[in-house]
C-alpha positions as CSV (number, residue, x, y, z in Angstrom):
1,M,17.3,-20.5,2.2
2,K,15.9,-23.1,-0.2
3,R,14.8,-22.6,-3.8
4,V,11.8,-24.5,-5.0
5,G,10.8,-24.6,-8.6
6,S,7.8,-25.8,-10.6
7,R,7.3,-25.4,-14.3
8,G,9.8,-22.6,-14.6
9,R,8.6,-20.7,-11.6
10,M,10.9,-20.1,-8.7
11,A,10.1,-19.5,-5.0
12,I,12.4,-18.9,-2.2
13,T,11.4,-20.5,1.1
14,G,12.7,-19.7,4.6
15,T,12.9,-15.9,4.1
16,T,11.2,-13.1,5.8
17,P,8.0,-11.9,4.1
18,L,8.1,-8.5,2.4
19,R,6.4,-5.6,4.1
20,A,4.1,-3.3,2.1
21,V,4.1,0.4,2.9
22,A,1.7,3.0,1.3
23,L,2.1,6.7,0.9
24,A,-1.0,8.8,0.3
25,L,-0.6,12.3,-1.1
26,A,-3.5,14.6,-0.4
27,C,-3.8,17.7,-2.7
28,T,-6.4,19.7,-4.5
29,L,-6.5,21.6,-7.7
30,S,-9.3,23.8,-6.6
31,P,-8.3,27.4,-5.8
32,S,-11.3,27.8,-3.5
33,S,-10.9,28.3,0.2
34,A,-13.6,25.6,0.7
35,A,-12.5,22.4,2.5
36,S,-11.2,19.7,0.2
37,S,-12.2,16.0,0.5
38,S,-8.7,14.9,-0.6
39,P,-7.4,14.3,3.0
40,L,-10.5,12.3,3.9
41,L,-10.0,10.1,0.7
42,A,-6.4,9.6,1.6
43,E,-7.2,8.5,5.2
44,Q,-9.9,6.1,3.9
45,T,-7.5,4.6,1.4
46,I,-4.8,4.1,4.0
47,A,-7.4,2.6,6.4
48,A,-8.6,0.2,3.7
49,L,-5.1,-0.9,2.9
50,A,-4.3,-1.4,6.6
51,E,-7.0,-4.1,6.6
52,H,-4.7,-6.1,4.3
53,G,-1.5,-5.6,6.3
54,V,-0.2,-2.5,4.5
55,T,1.2,0.2,6.7
56,G,1.3,3.9,5.9
């Protein structure tokens, strides 16, 4: 591991990159028995984040 600095900023080289993980909570406030769009929005959000390397 090697530390590299520039103008007060520090970076550590030679390390494993961090992994991003997302959690989507799908819920609704509607007392109706009608279908909620919350699960669809959660799935779409996770899919969009996956395009950037985020798992979930």
